N, C-alpha and C positions, 0 to 999 in steps of 0.2 A: 554463346552464353555462359557466364561464368557458373560454378558450382554453387546452387542456392544454399546449401549448408555452409560453404565457405564465407558466401555473402553475408549470411547471417551472424556468423562468428565473427568475423571482420569488424562488421558495425556493432555488436555489442563490445567487442575488444575495444573500439574506440570510445564506448559510452562508459561503461564501468570504472575505468580508473579515474573519471571525474567525477564520480560520486563522492561528496565530501565526508570522510571517514569521522570527523568530529561530528558533524550532523547526524550521520548514522547511529554513531554510538549515543548521541542526546535522544534520538527517537527511541532506540531500544531501551535507554534508560527510562524514558517516561513508560514503555510498556512493562517493564520489569517491574514496575511499582505500582501497576493499574490493577484495578479492582475488576468490575464490569467493563468488556470492551465491546463497541459497536463498530461494525463497519459499513461504508456507504460507497457508492459509485455509479456510474451508469453505464451502460454498453459493455463494452469490454475492460473498461476501466473497473467497473463492477465485478465483471468476472475475475479479475485479479484480486480485488478485495474479498469477495468470496472464498478464493483459493487459499489467501492468507489467513482469514477466519478458521477454515478447517485445521489449517496447522497450528495455529493458537489453541483451537480446541484439544487438538493432539498433545499439546504441552500442558494441559491443565487448566488452561485459562476460561473463564465464563464469557462466551463471545456471542455475539447475536448480528443477524443482516438486517440493515434498517429496511423497510419495506416488507418483510416476512409477516405472515399474520399472528405469529408466536412472539413477536420481538416486543419486550416490555418499554415501558417509558423510560427515556434517558433522565436518569436523576444527577445532582451535584454529585461531583467527584468520579463519576463515569468517564470512560476515555471514549472518543469517537476516532477511528482512522477513517479518512476520507480521502478518495482517490480519483483525480482528473489530470488528464494530460495537459489539458489547457489550463487548468485552474479556474475555468469561467462557466462549467456546466451548471446550468441553472439550478436543476434540483439538488446537486451536490452542494454547491455552494449555501443553499437555502437549509439544507440539514446542519451543514456545520454551522451556520448562524444560528440556527435554533438550538443546537447542543452547547454553543458557548453561552447563549443565552439561559440556559438551564444551569449553568454551574459546571459543565463537564470539560474536561480537557480535549481539547482539539488537536489532532496531529494530521497534517496535511501532505500527500505524496502527490508532487507534481512537477512539470518541467519548468514553471513560471513561478518563482518567490516573489513576484511582484502582484500576482494574480489575485482576484477577489477570494478564492480560497484561501491563499496564504495569509491574506489579511486577515480572515477568520480563525486561524490557526494561532494555537501557543506555539507550536513546533512545525517546522516546514521540512521536509525531505525532498529535496530537488534532485529529479532524474533527469541529466541533461540530454535528454533522446529527442528525436523527432515525433511529432504529432502530425494529424491530418491537415493541420494548419499550415504547416511549412512556414514558420515565421522565421524572420531573420534570426540567426545565432543558433537555432535548432541544427541538431547533429545532421549529418548528411545521411540518406537513405536511399536505397533501391526499392523497399518494401513499401505496398500501400498501406494508406492511411496511417494508424498508429500503432502498427505493428512494433515497430522499434520500441516503443515507449512502453507497450505490453511486455514485451520480453525482457525488457532490462527492469521493469518494476516487479515482474515475477521473481527473477533472480535477487534483486536488492531486498525483496521482503522474504526471501528465503533466507538469505544472509542474516536479516534480522531473527527468523527463525531459530537459524543455528547457533546464533549468539545465546538467545534466550534458553534453547535446549540446554546449552553447556553450563550456563548461570544456574538453571535450575536441576541440573544431573538427568535430565531426563533422555535416556538412550533409546535405540530402536524399540526396544522390548515393551519400555513403559509406553510410547507413543502407541505402538501397536495394541496395547491393551486398551486404551482411550478409543481406538477405530471403531467404527460400525460393525456391529455382529449381526445385522438383520439386513444384509444386503442379498 
């Protein structure tokens, strides 16, 4: 059996160069100008969205996770980041459509730029990785389910975070000051 870390590294090395840098910049531009940000996703995609929400909070964004008890109503001018590998996860698509209908900007992170989620979005960031569906054209992977999409999404959204931190002049000390102090 091949070294599992090398397998993951090689698979990510095949996906990350295929992320469209212009779309990545457009996605980041939308977040740079955002007021309140909401994130949504189900399952492991939801975990990637939550991790991104935490990073945005560290950079000074006002951010909420859809479905939490303290999440306020989405209003016109807000921004929703919706994550779904397939772009067809019913709950995530429904949230994106509802946010769009309220006048929010919807940013989608998905493998499928023609998906229902992508159609509900103002900006689509395609992460060309494998999902659990193993559709034609998806990246090859030896990992189970949507592991490659989850890993690549985490890194791509970290690239967004790094760009935003640079634009905002947020260094580690400033981010650490925003980090929870009651843990």
